[in-house]
N, CA, C and O of each residue as an XYZ file, in Angstrom:
440
protein
N      85.981    148.355    124.987
C      87.368    148.168    124.680
C      88.043    149.502    124.431
O      89.268    149.559    124.330
N      87.278    150.570    124.330
C      87.847    151.885    124.099
C      88.548    152.364    125.358
O      88.072    152.157    126.474
N      89.675    152.999    125.157
C      90.436    153.529    126.270
C      90.508    155.027    126.126
O      90.424    155.568    125.023
N      90.663    155.686    127.244
C      90.785    157.131    127.216
C      92.141    157.500    126.630
O      93.171    156.957    127.029
N      92.127    158.408    125.700
C      93.372    158.826    125.067
C      94.124    159.766    125.991
O      93.516    160.591    126.674
N      95.420    159.649    126.014
C      96.229    160.524    126.853
C      96.367    161.877    126.163
O      96.169    161.975    124.952
N      96.706    162.924    126.921
C      96.857    164.236    126.298
C      97.953    164.251    125.239
O      97.916    165.098    124.346
N      98.923    163.347    125.306
C     100.017    163.318    124.346
C      99.771    162.296    123.244
O     100.703    161.927    122.530
N      98.542    161.836    123.096
C      98.259    160.796    122.109
C      98.413    161.332    120.688
O      98.420    162.540    120.452
N      98.534    160.404    119.765
C      98.737    160.748    118.356
C      97.436    161.217    117.728
O      96.358    161.034    118.294
N      97.547    161.824    116.556
C      96.387    162.306    115.828
C      95.689    161.184    115.082
O      96.087    160.023    115.175
N      94.667    161.528    114.356
C      93.854    160.556    113.631
C      94.707    159.800    112.623
O      95.372    160.403    111.781
N      94.682    158.482    112.716
C      95.390    157.628    111.777
C      96.875    157.452    112.039
O      97.514    156.641    111.369
N      97.448    158.181    112.986
C      98.868    158.061    113.274
C      99.120    156.824    114.129
O      98.229    156.388    114.859
N     100.314    156.256    114.049
C     100.629    155.093    114.893
C     100.400    155.425    116.367
O     100.801    156.487    116.844
N      99.762    154.521    117.068
C      99.451    154.725    118.473
C      98.101    155.364    118.722
O      97.673    155.468    119.871
N      97.422    155.794    117.673
C      96.118    156.429    117.845
C      95.029    155.375    117.949
O      95.231    154.209    117.609
N      93.871    155.810    118.427
C      92.733    154.895    118.532
C      92.317    154.396    117.152
O      91.960    153.227    117.001
N      92.359    155.262    116.145
C      91.946    154.832    114.810
C      92.931    153.828    114.216
O      92.521    152.923    113.490
N      94.224    153.972    114.513
C      95.196    152.989    114.036
C      94.979    151.641    114.724
O      95.101    150.593    114.090
N      94.658    151.668    116.018
C      94.387    150.436    116.762
C      93.151    149.734    116.208
O      93.167    148.523    115.985
N      92.080    150.494    115.987
C      90.848    149.904    115.464
C      91.063    149.387    114.050
O      90.527    148.340    113.687
N      91.837    150.102    113.253
C      92.122    149.657    111.887
C      92.820    148.293    111.911
O      92.473    147.408    111.130
N      93.793    148.123    112.796
C      94.497    146.842    112.902
C      93.545    145.732    113.352
O      93.617    144.611    112.849
N      92.657    146.040    114.295
C      91.673    145.052    114.753
C      90.724    144.663    113.623
O      90.391    143.489    113.462
N      90.294    145.647    112.845
C      89.370    145.366    111.749
C      90.037    144.547    110.651
O      89.391    143.708    110.021
N      91.318    144.784    110.420
C      92.037    143.960    109.438
C      92.071    142.503    109.885
O      91.886    141.597    109.072
N      92.306    142.278    111.168
C      92.314    140.909    111.691
C      90.925    140.288    111.587
O      90.794    139.119    111.225
N      89.889    141.063    111.904
C      88.520    140.566    111.783
C      88.187    140.217    110.333
O      87.534    139.208    110.068
N      88.636    141.052    109.396
C      88.366    140.799    107.978
C      89.058    139.522    107.507
O      88.489    138.749    106.736
N      90.284    139.306    107.973
C      90.980    138.069    107.611
C      90.230    136.857    108.147
O      90.086    135.857    107.445
N      89.747    136.940    109.393
C      89.009    135.828    109.983
C      87.709    135.583    109.220
O      87.359    134.435    108.946
N      86.995    136.650    108.875
C      85.751    136.503    108.120
C      86.028    135.876    106.755
O      85.288    134.996    106.316
N      87.071    136.316    106.094
C      87.425    135.746    104.798
C      87.796    134.275    104.892
O      87.480    133.490    103.997
N      88.464    133.904    105.972
C      88.821    132.497    106.176
C      87.579    131.638    106.336
O      87.474    130.563    105.746
N      86.643    132.119    107.138
C      85.394    131.368    107.352
C      84.604    131.271    106.047
O      84.061    130.214    105.726
N      84.540    132.364    105.299
C      83.815    132.334    104.033
C      84.496    131.403    103.032
O      83.824    130.701    102.276
N      85.817    131.398    103.030
C      86.542    130.498    102.139
C      86.317    129.044    102.487
O      86.157    128.204    101.601
N      86.305    128.740    103.785
C      86.044    127.366    104.209
C      84.631    126.935    103.816
O      84.416    125.800    103.392
N      83.681    127.842    103.960
C      82.311    127.538    103.549
C      82.214    127.314    102.049
O      81.483    126.431    101.600
N      82.939    128.099    101.273
C      82.922    127.935     99.821
C      83.547    126.605     99.415
O      83.080    125.953     98.481
N      84.605    126.205    100.119
C      85.225    124.916     99.810
C      84.257    123.771    100.099
O      84.159    122.819     99.324
N      83.543    123.872    101.224
C      82.562    122.847    101.563
C      81.427    122.828    100.536
O      80.972    121.758    100.133
N      80.975    124.003    100.117
C      79.889    124.079     99.133
C      80.325    123.545     97.778
O      79.503    123.047     97.009
N      81.608    123.647     97.487
C      82.086    123.173     96.184
C      82.019    121.652     96.065
O      82.103    121.117     94.960
N      81.871    120.962     97.170
C      81.777    119.503     97.144
C      80.379    119.022     96.728
O      80.192    117.858     96.373
N      79.414    119.930     96.777
C      78.035    119.596     96.402
C      77.936    119.547     94.879
O      78.130    120.562     94.210
N      77.641    118.397     94.344
C      77.583    118.235     92.888
C      76.387    118.962     92.257
O      76.422    119.313     91.078
N      75.329    119.184     93.049
C      74.155    119.868     92.502
C      74.351    121.374     92.446
O      73.722    122.045     91.628
N      75.202    121.913     93.291
C      75.433    123.351     93.336
C      74.417    124.109     94.159
O      74.512    125.329     94.297
N      73.433    123.393     94.713
C      72.379    124.069     95.469
C      72.882    124.657     96.786
O      72.310    125.624     97.287
N      73.930    124.093     97.341
C      74.420    124.627     98.614
C      75.102    125.981     98.447
O      75.333    126.681     99.433
N      75.423    126.353     97.224
C      76.059    127.654     97.019
C      75.060    128.806     97.151
O      75.469    129.945     97.378
N      73.762    128.533     97.014
C      72.755    129.599     97.118
C      72.683    130.147     98.538
O      72.810    131.359     98.715
N      72.482    129.302     99.571
C      72.477    129.870    100.917
C      73.847    130.434    101.307
O      73.927    131.383    102.087
N      74.913    129.860    100.771
C      76.246    130.388    101.054
C      76.371    131.809    100.516
O      76.893    132.687    101.203
N      75.904    132.039     99.314
C      75.962    133.368     98.716
C      75.169    134.380     99.538
O      75.624    135.500     99.769
N      73.985    133.976     99.974
C      73.154    134.871    100.795
C      73.870    135.168    102.113
O      73.920    136.315    102.557
N      74.422    134.124    102.732
C      75.128    134.309    104.000
C      76.350    135.200    103.867
O      76.618    136.027    104.738
N      77.086    135.036    102.790
C      78.268    135.867    102.555
C      77.860    137.322    102.378
O      78.493    138.214    102.943
N      76.823    137.569    101.608
C      76.365    138.948    101.392
C      75.910    139.596    102.697
O      76.232    140.754    102.962
N      75.168    138.857    103.507
C      74.686    139.391    104.782
C      75.862    139.662    105.720
O      75.924    140.713    106.358
N      76.792    138.711    105.800
C      77.926    138.899    106.708
C      78.825    140.045    106.249
O      79.357    140.778    107.083
N      79.000    140.208    104.957
C      79.810    141.325    104.458
C      79.165    142.667    104.783
O      79.850    143.604    105.193
N      77.868    142.763    104.604
C      77.167    144.015    104.902
C      77.219    144.323    106.396
O      77.416    145.474    106.785
N      77.043    143.305    107.233
C      77.121    143.505    108.683
C      78.524    143.944    109.090
O      78.682    144.842    109.917
N      79.532    143.318    108.515
C      80.910    143.689    108.824
C      81.200    145.120    108.380
O      81.857    145.875    109.096
N      80.712    145.491    107.201
C      80.924    146.849    106.713
C      80.308    147.888    107.647
O      80.937    148.898    107.963
N      79.077    147.634    108.085
C      78.397    148.576    108.974
C      79.106    148.664    110.328
O      79.287    149.753    110.872
N      79.501    147.514    110.863
C      80.201    147.492    112.148
C      81.544    148.204    112.038
O      81.921    148.960    112.933
N      82.259    147.970    110.961
C      83.565    148.593    110.762
C      83.440    150.109    110.650
O      84.235    150.854    111.222
N      82.442    150.546    109.915
C      82.227    151.982    109.745
C      81.960    152.648    111.097
O      82.529    153.697    111.400
N      81.101    152.042    111.897
C      80.764    152.615    113.201
C      81.985    152.638    114.121
O      82.214    153.623    114.823
N      82.759    151.571    114.119
C      83.954    151.528    114.973
C      84.992    152.555    114.549
O      85.617    153.187    115.402
N      85.187    152.732    113.253
C      86.165    153.717    112.780
C      85.711    155.143    113.089
O      86.529    155.981    113.470
N      84.425    155.426    112.929
C      83.915    156.759    113.262
C      84.125    157.071    114.740
O      84.520    158.183    115.089
N      83.862    156.088    115.617
C      84.062    156.287    117.054
C      85.538    156.499    117.374
O      85.873    157.346    118.203
N      86.411    155.751    116.737
C      87.851    155.904    116.980
C      88.349    157.257    116.480
O      89.174    157.894    117.135
N      87.857    157.697    115.333
C      88.259    159.001    114.813
C      87.803    160.119    115.741
O      88.531    161.089    115.950
N      86.601    159.988    116.298
C      86.111    160.992    117.240
C      86.970    160.988    118.510
O      87.273    162.049    119.057
N      87.360    159.802    118.978
C      88.236    159.702    120.149
C      89.577    160.398    119.869
O      90.085    161.129    120.719
N      90.140    160.175    118.692
C      91.398    160.820    118.323
C      91.232    162.330    118.207
O      92.109    163.090    118.617
N      90.119    162.756    117.655
C      89.861    164.185    117.503
C      89.777    164.865    118.864
O      90.348    165.938    119.059
N      89.067    164.244    119.807
C      88.965    164.808    121.149
C      90.324    164.828    121.842
O      90.628    165.768    122.577
N      91.146    163.800    121.617
C      92.492    163.779    122.192
C      93.338    164.917    121.620
O      94.125    165.532    122.339
N      93.173    165.194    120.328
C      93.896    166.298    119.707
C      93.436    167.632    120.282
O      94.255    168.512    120.547
N      92.134    167.781    120.473
C      91.612    169.013    121.076
C      92.200    169.196    122.480
O      92.633    170.294    122.830
N      92.217    168.129    123.282
C      92.780    168.232    124.632
C      94.266    168.582    124.564
O      94.761    169.376    125.364
N      94.966    167.989    123.613
C      96.412    168.216    123.480
C      96.712    169.697    123.260
O      97.687    170.225    123.795
N      95.882    170.353    122.481
C      96.109    171.751    122.171
C      95.258    172.709    122.997
O      95.140    173.882    122.642
N      94.667    172.241    124.085
C      93.921    173.096    125.002
C      92.648    173.667    124.419
O      92.298    174.814    124.697
N      91.947    172.880    123.611
C      90.721    173.360    122.979
C      89.502    172.767    123.670
O      89.605    171.778    124.395
N      88.364    173.372    123.441
C      87.100    172.844    123.945
C      86.726    171.600    123.143
O      87.229    171.411    122.036
N      85.846    170.742    123.686
C      85.446    169.534    122.960
C      84.805    169.790    121.601
O      84.775    168.890    120.762
N      84.291    170.996    121.363
C      83.700    171.291    120.050
C      84.725    171.872    119.077
O      84.378    172.207    117.944
N      85.988    171.996    119.508
C      87.044    172.475    118.641
C      87.297    173.966    118.699
O      88.167    174.471    117.990
N      86.555    174.682    119.531
C      86.768    176.119    119.653
C      87.899    176.385    120.654
O      88.136    175.570    121.546
N      88.580    177.492    120.518
C      89.658    177.806    121.449
C      89.129    177.989    122.867
O      88.085    178.608    123.070
N      89.849    177.452    123.841
C      89.412    177.574    125.226
C      90.073    178.750    125.921
O      89.626    179.178    126.985
N      91.137    179.275    125.324
C      91.856    180.361    125.968
C      92.921    179.859    126.922
O      93.708    180.652    127.441
N      92.961    178.560    127.161
C      93.963    177.964    128.031
C      94.972    177.231    127.159
O      94.578    176.462    126.282
N      96.250    177.449    127.377
C      97.234    176.713    126.589
C      97.274    175.241    127.025
O      97.261    174.928    128.216
N      97.323    174.380    126.059
C      97.443    172.954    126.351
C      98.895    172.538    126.321
O      99.760    173.330    125.947
N      99.181    171.289    126.715
C     100.559    170.833    126.743
C     101.208    170.805    125.357
O     102.435    170.838    125.269
N     100.441    170.745    124.291
C     100.995    170.722    122.943
C     100.969    172.074    122.258
O     101.347    172.187    121.092
N     100.528    173.098    122.967
C     100.416    174.426    122.376
C     101.776    175.085    122.248
O     102.718    174.761    122.973
N     101.857    176.013    121.314
C     103.089    176.791    121.170
C     103.199    177.760    122.338
O     102.193    178.265    122.836
N     104.400    178.009    122.759
C     104.581    178.936    123.889
C     104.288    180.352    123.435
O     104.582    180.732    122.302
N     103.704    181.125    124.338
C     103.371    182.521    124.034
C     104.608    183.356    124.242
O     105.221    183.301    125.308
N     104.986    184.127    123.246
C     106.166    185.012    123.347
C     105.740    186.428    123.313
O     106.579    187.326    123.385
């Protein structure tokens, strides 16, 4: 789902950047996960013995940890994509060192 950033793309976290797009997607995913967990909790609350809340608790903990790990990896990848787009914008090498070539976002040489 990752797209190549254009040379004029925004920086990390700015509107239109890969990290802003991924952040919005992760917020939607978190809302969906919370909805599913809430529905499961409502169903478990109908159990008079309370035993159904034990597997629910385990499932919630596992799903939260999986979501956290997935979110972290996606945000790191998006930040790297934004960083590389910024380097291209200013005519830098992929490692962030100066390339000696002016990029489209570079200041004009006077």
